[in-house]
C-alpha positions as CSV (number, residue, x, y, z in Angstrom):
1,K,-59.4,-85.5,43.8
2,L,-59.5,-82.4,41.8
3,R,-58.8,-79.3,43.8
4,P,-59.1,-75.7,42.4
5,T,-55.9,-74.2,41.2
6,S,-57.0,-70.6,41.3
7,W,-59.6,-68.5,43.1
8,G,-61.5,-68.1,39.9
9,Q,-62.2,-71.9,39.8
10,V,-63.6,-71.8,43.4
11,F,-66.5,-69.6,42.2
12,T,-66.9,-70.8,38.6
13,D,-66.2,-74.6,38.6
14,F,-69.5,-76.3,39.2
15,S,-68.7,-79.7,37.6
16,L,-70.6,-82.6,39.1
17,G,-68.2,-85.4,38.5
18,A,-67.0,-88.1,40.8
19,D,-64.2,-85.9,42.0
20,N,-66.2,-82.9,43.0
21,C,-69.6,-82.3,44.5
22,G,-69.9,-79.0,42.5
23,D,-70.0,-76.4,45.2
24,L,-66.7,-75.1,46.5
25,D,-67.7,-71.8,48.0
26,F,-70.2,-73.2,50.5
27,S,-71.5,-76.6,51.4
28,G,-74.9,-77.3,49.9
29,H,-75.3,-80.3,52.3
30,V,-74.9,-78.1,55.4
31,S,-77.0,-75.2,54.0
32,G,-79.8,-77.6,53.1
33,F,-79.8,-79.1,56.5
34,M,-79.8,-75.7,58.1
35,C,-82.8,-74.8,56.0
36,I,-84.6,-77.8,57.4
37,V,-83.7,-76.7,60.9
38,C,-85.0,-73.2,60.3
39,I,-88.3,-74.7,58.9
40,F,-88.7,-76.9,61.9
41,Y,-88.0,-74.1,64.4
42,H,-90.4,-71.8,62.6
43,Y,-93.3,-74.1,61.8
44,A,-93.2,-76.8,64.5
45,P,-94.7,-74.6,67.2
46,V,-97.6,-73.8,64.8
47,L,-98.2,-77.5,64.0
48,W,-97.9,-78.8,67.6
49,H,-98.2,-77.3,71.0
50,P,-95.1,-75.0,71.4
51,H,-93.9,-76.7,74.6
52,S,-94.7,-80.3,73.6
53,R,-92.3,-83.1,74.4
54,F,-91.9,-83.9,70.7
55,I,-90.6,-80.4,69.8
56,N,-88.2,-80.4,72.7
57,I,-86.8,-83.8,71.9
58,V,-86.3,-82.9,68.2
59,R,-84.6,-79.6,69.2
60,L,-82.2,-81.5,71.4
61,L,-81.4,-84.0,68.7
62,L,-80.9,-81.4,65.9
63,V,-77.7,-80.0,67.5
64,P,-75.8,-83.3,67.8
65,Y,-77.0,-84.4,64.4
66,C,-75.8,-81.2,62.9
67,L,-72.4,-81.7,64.5
68,V,-72.1,-85.3,63.3
69,L,-73.2,-84.2,59.8
70,I,-70.5,-81.5,59.7
71,G,-67.9,-84.0,61.0
72,F,-68.8,-86.5,58.3
73,I,-68.7,-83.8,55.6
74,L,-65.3,-82.7,56.7
75,A,-64.0,-86.2,57.1
76,A,-65.0,-86.9,53.4
77,H,-62.5,-84.2,52.4
78,N,-64.8,-82.9,49.7
79,H,-65.3,-79.5,51.4
80,Y,-62.9,-77.1,53.1
81,T,-63.8,-76.1,56.6
82,V,-64.5,-72.6,55.5
83,D,-67.2,-74.0,53.1
84,V,-69.0,-75.7,55.9
85,V,-68.7,-72.7,58.3
86,T,-70.0,-70.3,55.6
87,A,-73.0,-72.5,54.9
88,L,-73.6,-72.9,58.6
89,F,-74.2,-69.1,58.8
90,L,-75.4,-68.4,55.3
91,A,-78.7,-70.5,55.4
92,P,-80.0,-69.1,58.7
93,G,-78.9,-65.6,57.7
94,A,-80.9,-65.9,54.4
95,W,-83.8,-67.2,56.3
96,R,-83.8,-64.2,58.7
97,L,-83.3,-61.8,55.8
98,Y,-86.3,-63.3,54.1
99,Y,-88.5,-62.6,57.1
100,L,-87.1,-59.2,57.7
101,E,-87.8,-58.2,54.1
102,C,-91.1,-60.1,53.5
103,G,-92.6,-60.2,57.0
104,E,-94.3,-63.0,58.8
105,D,-96.7,-65.3,57.1
106,P,-100.2,-64.1,57.5
107,L,-101.3,-67.7,57.6
108,P,-98.3,-69.9,58.1
109,I,-99.9,-73.2,57.2
């Protein structure tokens, strides 16, 4: 596997070959999943009754699924641990920043 040889390559090498998934500064897989989690937590109570059994079950399943996903990503050795941890906080942070700057949806759906 190709690993970066300098700090510059970590932030500039976005090759999408068989040896590299293209993102070395954060995991796109984890940040994408965290965006899905944020979307579910934000819009599910609008679509279904906020205390429905479906929402509670999915919320309970999202945490172990996220942990398994992170374990598989780290086991594949295509991301460093710091990449995964960065993405774990970057996506929800960007989601919160968006709502702080833009405000709530006037009509969410």
